[in-house]
mmCIF file as gemmi writes it, N, C-alpha and C atoms, coordinates in Angstrom:
data_model
loop_
_atom_site.group_PDB
_atom_site.id
_atom_site.type_symbol
_atom_site.label_atom_id
_atom_site.label_alt_id
_atom_site.label_comp_id
_atom_site.label_asym_id
_atom_site.label_entity_id
_atom_site.label_seq_id
_atom_site.pdbx_PDB_ins_code
_atom_site.Cartn_x
_atom_site.Cartn_y
_atom_site.Cartn_z
_atom_site.occupancy
_atom_site.B_iso_or_equiv
_atom_site.pdbx_formal_charge
_atom_site.auth_seq_id
_atom_site.auth_asym_id
_atom_site.pdbx_PDB_model_num
ATOM 1 N N . MET Axp A 1 ? 48.346 -32.696 -34.509 1 0 ? 1 A 1
ATOM 2 C CA . MET Axp A 1 ? 49.526 -33.587 -34.412 1 0 ? 1 A 1
ATOM 3 C C . MET Axp A 1 ? 49.448 -34.811 -35.358 1 0 ? 1 A 1
ATOM 4 N N . GLN Axp A 2 ? 48.319 -35.025 -35.924 1 0 ? 2 A 1
ATOM 5 C CA . GLN Axp A 2 ? 48.078 -36.307 -36.786 1 0 ? 2 A 1
ATOM 6 C C . GLN Axp A 2 ? 48.618 -35.745 -38.055 1 0 ? 2 A 1
ATOM 7 N N . ALA Axp A 3 ? 48.477 -34.638 -38.562 1 0 ? 3 A 1
ATOM 8 C CA . ALA Axp A 3 ? 49.176 -33.877 -39.72 1 0 ? 3 A 1
ATOM 9 C C . ALA Axp A 3 ? 50.609 -33.901 -39.813 1 0 ? 3 A 1
ATOM 10 N N . LEU Axp A 4 ? 51.071 -33.874 -38.68 1 0 ? 4 A 1
ATOM 11 C CA . LEU Axp A 4 ? 52.459 -33.877 -38.672 1 0 ? 4 A 1
ATOM 12 C C . LEU Axp A 4 ? 53.348 -35.299 -38.719 1 0 ? 4 A 1
ATOM 13 N N . PHE Axp A 5 ? 52.6 -36.047 -38.008 1 0 ? 5 A 1
ATOM 14 C CA . PHE Axp A 5 ? 52.952 -37.699 -37.962 1 0 ? 5 A 1
ATOM 15 C C . PHE Axp A 5 ? 51.885 -38.524 -38.596 1 0 ? 5 A 1
ATOM 16 N N . PRO Axp A 6 ? 51.859 -38.375 -39.96 1 0 ? 6 A 1
ATOM 17 C CA . PRO Axp A 6 ? 50.662 -39.223 -40.746 1 0 ? 6 A 1
ATOM 18 C C . PRO Axp A 6 ? 50.77 -40.579 -40.529 1 0 ? 6 A 1
ATOM 19 N N . ASP Axp A 7 ? 52.052 -41.494 -40.234 1 0 ? 7 A 1
ATOM 20 C CA . ASP Axp A 7 ? 52.134 -42.724 -40.2 1 0 ? 7 A 1
ATOM 21 C C . ASP Axp A 7 ? 52.119 -43.231 -38.995 1 0 ? 7 A 1
ATOM 22 N N . ILE Axp A 8 ? 51.606 -42.245 -37.887 1 0 ? 8 A 1
ATOM 23 C CA . ILE Axp A 8 ? 51.694 -42.793 -36.283 1 0 ? 8 A 1
ATOM 24 C C . ILE Axp A 8 ? 50.289 -42.382 -35.914 1 0 ? 8 A 1
ATOM 25 N N . GLU Axp A 9 ? 49.612 -43.475 -35.038 1 0 ? 9 A 1
ATOM 26 C CA . GLU Axp A 9 ? 48.531 -42.834 -34.293 1 0 ? 9 A 1
ATOM 27 C C . GLU Axp A 9 ? 48.894 -41.912 -33.214 1 0 ? 9 A 1
ATOM 28 N N . VAL Axp A 10 ? 48.376 -41.044 -33.215 1 0 ? 10 A 1
ATOM 29 C CA . VAL Axp A 10 ? 48.812 -39.753 -32.2 1 0 ? 10 A 1
ATOM 30 C C . VAL Axp A 10 ? 47.473 -39.839 -31.142 1 0 ? 10 A 1
ATOM 31 N N . GLY Axp A 11 ? 46.574 -40.558 -31.525 1 0 ? 11 A 1
ATOM 32 C CA . GLY Axp A 11 ? 45.604 -40.678 -30.423 1 0 ? 11 A 1
ATOM 33 C C . GLY Axp A 11 ? 44.454 -39.301 -30.502 1 0 ? 11 A 1
ATOM 34 N N . GLY Axp A 12 ? 43.915 -39.115 -29.284 1 0 ? 12 A 1
ATOM 35 C CA . GLY Axp A 12 ? 43.009 -38.05 -29.383 1 0 ? 12 A 1
ATOM 36 C C . GLY Axp A 12 ? 42.469 -37.939 -28.117 1 0 ? 12 A 1
ATOM 37 N N . PRO Axp A 13 ? 41.191 -37.346 -27.761 1 0 ? 13 A 1
ATOM 38 C CA . PRO Axp A 13 ? 40.693 -37.148 -26.558 1 0 ? 13 A 1
ATOM 39 C C . PRO Axp A 13 ? 40.28 -38.265 -26.032 1 0 ? 13 A 1
ATOM 40 N N . PRO Axp A 14 ? 40.631 -38.477 -24.314 1 0 ? 14 A 1
ATOM 41 C CA . PRO Axp A 14 ? 40.203 -39.521 -23.851 1 0 ? 14 A 1
ATOM 42 C C . PRO Axp A 14 ? 38.564 -40.032 -23.871 1 0 ? 14 A 1
ATOM 43 N N . PRO Axp A 15 ? 38.254 -41.36 -23.894 1 0 ? 15 A 1
ATOM 44 C CA . PRO Axp A 15 ? 36.963 -41.702 -24.023 1 0 ? 15 A 1
ATOM 45 C C . PRO Axp A 15 ? 35.75 -40.976 -23.151 1 0 ? 15 A 1
ATOM 46 N N . GLU Axp A 16 ? 36.472 -40.054 -22.078 1 0 ? 16 A 1
ATOM 47 C CA . GLU Axp A 16 ? 35.222 -39.562 -21.191 1 0 ? 16 A 1
ATOM 48 C C . GLU Axp A 16 ? 34.943 -38.208 -21.773 1 0 ? 16 A 1
ATOM 49 N N . TYR Axp A 17 ? 36.049 -37.622 -22.642 1 0 ? 17 A 1
ATOM 50 C CA . TYR Axp A 17 ? 35.952 -36.512 -23.047 1 0 ? 17 A 1
ATOM 51 C C . TYR Axp A 17 ? 34.345 -35.922 -23.24 1 0 ? 17 A 1
ATOM 52 N N . ASP Axp A 18 ? 33.753 -36.507 -24.298 1 0 ? 18 A 1
ATOM 53 C CA . ASP Axp A 18 ? 32.158 -36.22 -24.255 1 0 ? 18 A 1
ATOM 54 C C . ASP Axp A 18 ? 31.336 -35.747 -23.39 1 0 ? 18 A 1
ATOM 55 N N . ALA Axp A 19 ? 31.619 -36.759 -22.31 1 0 ? 19 A 1
ATOM 56 C CA . ALA Axp A 19 ? 30.681 -36.615 -21.051 1 0 ? 19 A 1
ATOM 57 C C . ALA Axp A 19 ? 31.366 -35.537 -20.327 1 0 ? 19 A 1
ATOM 58 N N . MET Axp A 20 ? 32.553 -34.986 -20.4 1 0 ? 20 A 1
ATOM 59 C CA . MET Axp A 20 ? 33.136 -33.796 -19.558 1 0 ? 20 A 1
ATOM 60 C C . MET Axp A 20 ? 32.423 -32.646 -20.236 1 0 ? 20 A 1
ATOM 61 N N . VAL Axp A 21 ? 32.488 -32.504 -21.479 1 0 ? 21 A 1
ATOM 62 C CA . VAL Axp A 21 ? 32.177 -31.4 -22.278 1 0 ? 21 A 1
ATOM 63 C C . VAL Axp A 21 ? 30.787 -31.214 -22.122 1 0 ? 21 A 1
ATOM 64 N N . GLU Axp A 22 ? 29.955 -32.369 -22.071 1 0 ? 22 A 1
ATOM 65 C CA . GLU Axp A 22 ? 28.348 -32.129 -21.727 1 0 ? 22 A 1
ATOM 66 C C . GLU Axp A 22 ? 28.031 -31.519 -20.499 1 0 ? 22 A 1
ATOM 67 N N . LYS Axp A 23 ? 28.922 -32.094 -19.424 1 0 ? 23 A 1
ATOM 68 C CA . LYS Axp A 23 ? 28.644 -31.772 -17.901 1 0 ? 23 A 1
ATOM 69 C C . LYS Axp A 23 ? 29.268 -30.522 -17.645 1 0 ? 23 A 1
ATOM 70 N N . TYR Axp A 24 ? 30.316 -30.077 -18.468 1 0 ? 24 A 1
ATOM 71 C CA . TYR Axp A 24 ? 31.073 -28.737 -17.778 1 0 ? 24 A 1
ATOM 72 C C . TYR Axp A 24 ? 31.289 -27.803 -18.929 1 0 ? 24 A 1
ATOM 73 N N . GLY Axp A 25 ? 31.14 -28.083 -20.064 1 0 ? 25 A 1
ATOM 74 C CA . GLY Axp A 25 ? 31.279 -27.419 -21.252 1 0 ? 25 A 1
ATOM 75 C C . GLY Axp A 25 ? 32.969 -27.518 -21.738 1 0 ? 25 A 1
ATOM 76 N N . LYS Axp A 26 ? 32.93 -26.835 -22.884 1 0 ? 26 A 1
ATOM 77 C CA . LYS Axp A 26 ? 34.376 -27.027 -23.436 1 0 ? 26 A 1
ATOM 78 C C . LYS Axp A 26 ? 35.59 -26.645 -22.479 1 0 ? 26 A 1
ATOM 79 N N . PRO Axp A 27 ? 36.852 -27.051 -22.834 1 0 ? 27 A 1
ATOM 80 C CA . PRO Axp A 27 ? 37.829 -26.64 -21.864 1 0 ? 27 A 1
ATOM 81 C C . PRO Axp A 27 ? 37.949 -25.227 -22.15 1 0 ? 27 A 1
ATOM 82 N N . PHE Axp A 28 ? 38.75 -24.55 -21.298 1 0 ? 28 A 1
ATOM 83 C CA . PHE Axp A 28 ? 39.023 -23.105 -21.319 1 0 ? 28 A 1
ATOM 84 C C . PHE Axp A 28 ? 40.261 -22.962 -22.316 1 0 ? 28 A 1
ATOM 85 N N . ASP Axp A 29 ? 40.137 -21.958 -23.242 1 0 ? 29 A 1
ATOM 86 C CA . ASP Axp A 29 ? 41.23 -21.734 -24.208 1 0 ? 29 A 1
ATOM 87 C C . ASP Axp A 29 ? 41.882 -20.195 -23.691 1 0 ? 29 A 1
ATOM 88 N N . ALA Axp A 30 ? 42.811 -20.66 -23.062 1 0 ? 30 A 1
ATOM 89 C CA . ALA Axp A 30 ? 43.707 -19.693 -22.225 1 0 ? 30 A 1
ATOM 90 C C . ALA Axp A 30 ? 44.001 -18.491 -23.359 1 0 ? 30 A 1
ATOM 91 N N . PRO Axp A 31 ? 44.634 -17.368 -22.6 1 0 ? 31 A 1
ATOM 92 C CA . PRO Axp A 31 ? 45.317 -16.295 -23.432 1 0 ? 31 A 1
ATOM 93 C C . PRO Axp A 31 ? 46.313 -16.743 -24.159 1 0 ? 31 A 1
ATOM 94 N N . ARG Axp A 32 ? 46.709 -16.262 -25.033 1 0 ? 32 A 1
ATOM 95 C CA . ARG Axp A 32 ? 48.086 -16.643 -25.734 1 0 ? 32 A 1
ATOM 96 C C . ARG Axp A 32 ? 49.117 -15.47 -25.339 1 0 ? 32 A 1
ATOM 97 N N . ALA Axp A 33 ? 50.454 -15.884 -25.432 1 0 ? 33 A 1
ATOM 98 C CA . ALA Axp A 33 ? 51.496 -14.831 -25.297 1 0 ? 33 A 1
ATOM 99 C C . ALA Axp A 33 ? 51.46 -14.196 -26.685 1 0 ? 33 A 1
ATOM 100 N N . HIS Axp A 34 ? 51.918 -12.957 -26.515 1 0 ? 34 A 1
ATOM 101 C CA . HIS Axp A 34 ? 52.483 -12.107 -27.522 1 0 ? 34 A 1
ATOM 102 C C . HIS Axp A 34 ? 53.635 -11.57 -27.183 1 0 ? 34 A 1
ATOM 103 N N . LEU Axp A 35 ? 54.735 -11.949 -28.084 1 0 ? 35 A 1
ATOM 104 C CA . LEU Axp A 35 ? 55.898 -11.566 -28.051 1 0 ? 35 A 1
ATOM 105 C C . LEU Axp A 35 ? 56.673 -10.242 -28.662 1 0 ? 35 A 1
ATOM 106 N N . ASP Axp A 36 ? 55.659 -9.445 -28.949 1 0 ? 36 A 1
ATOM 107 C CA . ASP Axp A 36 ? 55.972 -8.265 -29.677 1 0 ? 36 A 1
ATOM 108 C C . ASP Axp A 36 ? 57.229 -7.457 -29.134 1 0 ? 36 A 1
ATOM 109 N N . LYS Axp A 37 ? 57.241 -7.102 -27.916 1 0 ? 37 A 1
ATOM 110 C CA . LYS Axp A 37 ? 58.012 -6.493 -27.276 1 0 ? 37 A 1
ATOM 111 C C . LYS Axp A 37 ? 59.38 -6.967 -27.376 1 0 ? 37 A 1
ATOM 112 N N . ALA Axp A 38 ? 59.439 -8.403 -27.059 1 0 ? 38 A 1
ATOM 113 C CA . ALA Axp A 38 ? 60.88 -9.148 -27.109 1 0 ? 38 A 1
ATOM 114 C C . ALA Axp A 38 ? 61.23 -9.195 -28.612 1 0 ? 38 A 1
ATOM 115 N N . ARG Axp A 39 ? 60.468 -9.296 -29.502 1 0 ? 39 A 1
ATOM 116 C CA . ARG Axp A 39 ? 60.766 -9.4 -30.855 1 0 ? 39 A 1
ATOM 117 C C . ARG Axp A 39 ? 61.623 -7.786 -31.145 1 0 ? 39 A 1
ATOM 118 N N . GLN Axp A 40 ? 60.761 -6.696 -30.878 1 0 ? 40 A 1
ATOM 119 C CA . GLN Axp A 40 ? 61.168 -5.456 -31.227 1 0 ? 40 A 1
ATOM 120 C C . GLN Axp A 40 ? 62.254 -5.002 -30.331 1 0 ? 40 A 1
ATOM 121 N N . GLU Axp A 41 ? 62.466 -5.392 -29.019 1 0 ? 41 A 1
ATOM 122 C CA . GLU Axp A 41 ? 63.614 -4.769 -28.279 1 0 ? 41 A 1
ATOM 123 C C . GLU Axp A 41 ? 65.063 -5.85 -28.347 1 0 ? 41 A 1
ATOM 124 N N . LEU Axp A 42 ? 64.881 -6.817 -28.043 1 0 ? 42 A 1
ATOM 125 C CA . LEU Axp A 42 ? 65.51 -7.965 -28.349 1 0 ? 42 A 1
ATOM 126 C C . LEU Axp A 42 ? 65.828 -8.293 -29.542 1 0 ? 42 A 1
ATOM 127 N N . GLY Axp A 43 ? 65.035 -8.405 -30.565 1 0 ? 43 A 1
ATOM 128 C CA . GLY Axp A 43 ? 65.309 -9.036 -31.658 1 0 ? 43 A 1
ATOM 129 C C . GLY Axp A 43 ? 65.077 -10.57 -31.823 1 0 ? 43 A 1
ATOM 130 N N . LEU Axp A 44 ? 64.27 -10.97 -31.037 1 0 ? 44 A 1
ATOM 131 C CA . LEU Axp A 44 ? 63.816 -12.312 -30.492 1 0 ? 44 A 1
ATOM 132 C C . LEU Axp A 44 ? 63.314 -12.896 -32.041 1 0 ? 44 A 1
ATOM 133 N N . ARG Axp A 45 ? 63.654 -13.988 -32.466 1 0 ? 45 A 1
ATOM 134 C CA . ARG Axp A 45 ? 62.99 -14.84 -33.473 1 0 ? 45 A 1
ATOM 135 C C . ARG Axp A 45 ? 62.276 -16.061 -33.208 1 0 ? 45 A 1
ATOM 136 N N . THR Axp A 46 ? 61.058 -15.99 -33.626 1 0 ? 46 A 1
ATOM 137 C CA . THR Axp A 46 ? 60.15 -17.202 -32.937 1 0 ? 46 A 1
ATOM 138 C C . THR Axp A 46 ? 60.121 -18.415 -34.129 1 0 ? 46 A 1
ATOM 139 N N . HIS Axp A 47 ? 59.997 -19.35 -33.67 1 0 ? 47 A 1
ATOM 140 C CA . HIS Axp A 47 ? 59.551 -20.482 -34.619 1 0 ? 47 A 1
ATOM 141 C C . HIS Axp A 47 ? 58.136 -20.612 -34.679 1 0 ? 47 A 1
ATOM 142 N N . ALA Axp A 48 ? 57.563 -21.213 -35.966 1 0 ? 48 A 1
ATOM 143 C CA . ALA Axp A 48 ? 56.368 -21.826 -36.262 1 0 ? 48 A 1
ATOM 144 C C . ALA Axp A 48 ? 55.813 -22.645 -35.24 1 0 ? 48 A 1
ATOM 145 N N . VAL Axp A 49 ? 54.553 -22.734 -34.698 1 0 ? 49 A 1
ATOM 146 C CA . VAL Axp A 49 ? 54.031 -23.839 -33.646 1 0 ? 49 A 1
ATOM 147 C C . VAL Axp A 49 ? 54.385 -25.044 -34.319 1 0 ? 49 A 1
ATOM 148 N N . GLU Axp A 50 ? 54.212 -25.259 -35.617 1 0 ? 50 A 1
ATOM 149 C CA . GLU Axp A 50 ? 54.204 -26.826 -36.278 1 0 ? 50 A 1
ATOM 150 C C . GLU Axp A 50 ? 55.672 -27.123 -36.131 1 0 ? 50 A 1
ATOM 151 N N . ASN Axp A 51 ? 56.535 -26.175 -36.646 1 0 ? 51 A 1
ATOM 152 C CA . ASN Axp A 51 ? 57.995 -26.627 -36.118 1 0 ? 51 A 1
ATOM 153 C C . ASN Axp A 51 ? 58.425 -27.272 -34.822 1 0 ? 51 A 1
ATOM 154 N N . THR Axp A 52 ? 57.812 -26.539 -33.848 1 0 ? 52 A 1
ATOM 155 C CA . THR Axp A 52 ? 57.932 -26.716 -32.69 1 0 ? 52 A 1
ATOM 156 C C . THR Axp A 52 ? 57.283 -28.075 -32.245 1 0 ? 52 A 1
ATOM 157 N N . LEU Axp A 53 ? 56.109 -28.231 -32.584 1 0 ? 53 A 1
ATOM 158 C CA . LEU Axp A 53 ? 55.686 -29.556 -32.282 1 0 ? 53 A 1
ATOM 159 C C . LEU Axp A 53 ? 56.161 -30.781 -33.113 1 0 ? 53 A 1
ATOM 160 N N . ARG Axp A 54 ? 56.51 -30.546 -34.195 1 0 ? 54 A 1
ATOM 161 C CA . ARG Axp A 54 ? 57.314 -31.696 -35.053 1 0 ? 54 A 1
ATOM 162 C C . ARG Axp A 54 ? 58.54 -32.136 -34.351 1 0 ? 54 A 1
ATOM 163 N N . SER Axp A 55 ? 59.469 -31.005 -34.027 1 0 ? 55 A 1
ATOM 164 C CA . SER Axp A 55 ? 60.549 -31.274 -33.042 1 0 ? 55 A 1
ATOM 165 C C . SER Axp A 55 ? 60.374 -31.808 -31.996 1 0 ? 55 A 1
ATOM 166 N N . THR Axp A 56 ? 59.438 -31.421 -31.053 1 0 ? 56 A 1
ATOM 167 C CA . THR Axp A 56 ? 59.342 -32.02 -29.815 1 0 ? 56 A 1
ATOM 168 C C . THR Axp A 56 ? 58.725 -33.464 -30.039 1 0 ? 56 A 1
ATOM 169 N N . GLY Axp A 57 ? 57.794 -33.729 -30.945 1 0 ? 57 A 1
ATOM 170 C CA . GLY Axp A 57 ? 57.337 -35.189 -31.241 1 0 ? 57 A 1
ATOM 171 C C . GLY Axp A 57 ? 58.609 -36.185 -31.548 1 0 ? 57 A 1
ATOM 172 N N . GLU Axp A 58 ? 59.228 -35.403 -32.628 1 0 ? 58 A 1
ATOM 173 C CA . GLU Axp A 58 ? 60.531 -36.386 -33.145 1 0 ? 58 A 1
ATOM 174 C C . GLU Axp A 58 ? 61.518 -36.725 -31.837 1 0 ? 58 A 1
ATOM 175 N N . THR Axp A 59 ? 61.57 -35.889 -31.065 1 0 ? 59 A 1
ATOM 176 C CA . THR Axp A 59 ? 62.345 -35.762 -29.812 1 0 ? 59 A 1
ATOM 177 C C . THR Axp A 59 ? 61.836 -36.88 -28.976 1 0 ? 59 A 1
ATOM 178 N N . MET Axp A 60 ? 60.763 -36.701 -28.626 1 0 ? 60 A 1
ATOM 179 C CA . MET Axp A 60 ? 60.049 -37.772 -27.811 1 0 ? 60 A 1
ATOM 180 C C . MET Axp A 60 ? 60.26 -39.264 -28.282 1 0 ? 60 A 1
ATOM 181 N N . ILE Axp A 61 ? 60.123 -39.273 -29.427 1 0 ? 61 A 1
ATOM 182 C CA . ILE Axp A 61 ? 60.051 -40.393 -30.352 1 0 ? 61 A 1
ATOM 183 C C . ILE Axp A 61 ? 61.591 -41.268 -30.068 1 0 ? 61 A 1
ATOM 184 N N . ALA Axp A 62 ? 62.489 -40.342 -30.521 1 0 ? 62 A 1
ATOM 185 C CA . ALA Axp A 62 ? 64.067 -40.738 -30.642 1 0 ? 62 A 1
ATOM 186 C C . ALA Axp A 62 ? 64.464 -41.03 -29.319 1 0 ? 62 A 1
ATOM 187 N N . LEU Axp A 63 ? 63.886 -40.446 -28.195 1 0 ? 63 A 1
ATOM 188 C CA . LEU Axp A 63 ? 64.173 -40.675 -26.612 1 0 ? 63 A 1
ATOM 189 C C . LEU Axp A 63 ? 63.438 -41.786 -25.767 1 0 ? 63 A 1
ATOM 190 N N . GLY Axp A 64 ? 62.652 -42.405 -26.908 1 0 ? 64 A 1
ATOM 191 C CA . GLY Axp A 64 ? 61.753 -43.576 -26.138 1 0 ? 64 A 1
ATOM 192 C C . GLY Axp A 64 ? 60.666 -43.138 -25.171 1 0 ? 64 A 1
ATOM 193 N N . LEU Axp A 65 ? 60.406 -41.885 -25.112 1 0 ? 65 A 1
ATOM 194 C CA . LEU Axp A 65 ? 59.561 -41.334 -24.069 1 0 ? 65 A 1
ATOM 195 C C . LEU Axp A 65 ? 58.091 -41.669 -24.337 1 0 ? 65 A 1
ATOM 196 N N . VAL Axp A 66 ? 57.65 -41.926 -25.593 1 0 ? 66 A 1
ATOM 197 C CA . VAL Axp A 66 ? 56.476 -42.431 -26.411 1 0 ? 66 A 1
ATOM 198 C C . VAL Axp A 66 ? 56.652 -43.696 -27.004 1 0 ? 66 A 1
ATOM 199 N N . GLU Axp A 67 ? 55.48 -44.549 -27.086 1 0 ? 67 A 1
ATOM 200 C CA . GLU Axp A 67 ? 55.215 -45.837 -27.629 1 0 ? 67 A 1
ATOM 201 C C . GLU Axp A 67 ? 54.647 -45.228 -29.013 1 0 ? 67 A 1
ATOM 202 N N . THR Axp A 68 ? 55.195 -45.537 -30.29 1 0 ? 68 A 1
ATOM 203 C CA . THR Axp A 68 ? 54.392 -45.267 -31.527 1 0 ? 68 A 1
ATOM 204 C C . THR Axp A 68 ? 53.701 -46.583 -31.988 1 0 ? 68 A 1
ATOM 205 N N . THR Axp A 69 ? 52.554 -46.224 -32.504 1 0 ? 69 A 1
ATOM 206 C CA . THR Axp A 69 ? 51.796 -47.247 -33.037 1 0 ? 69 A 1
ATOM 207 C C . THR Axp A 69 ? 51.518 -47.001 -34.384 1 0 ? 69 A 1
ATOM 208 N N . PRO Axp A 70 ? 52.068 -47.75 -35.309 1 0 ? 70 A 1
ATOM 209 C CA . PRO Axp A 70 ? 51.767 -47.426 -37.043 1 0 ? 70 A 1
ATOM 210 C C . PRO Axp A 70 ? 50.385 -47.338 -37.196 1 0 ? 70 A 1
ATOM 211 N N . LYS Axp A 71 ? 50.029 -46.628 -38.132 1 0 ? 71 A 1
ATOM 212 C CA . LYS Axp A 71 ? 48.519 -46.637 -38.701 1 0 ? 71 A 1
ATOM 213 C C . LYS Axp A 71 ? 48.398 -47.386 -39.617 1 0 ? 71 A 1
């Protein structure tokens, strides 16, 4: 996110993150969805995740759902 919004402080893990990782291990990295069948049978065209994240961030900022802090 920081690379997509270089002029805004996008934050990071909460202060207690390191203690949680030490106690419980790293967060589970869930399986990812593959849309091969939808692409083949329905002609679905997907978007790059970076474009989706940028668009979502811009929308949240435009709607005032997040406060922005300039870097």
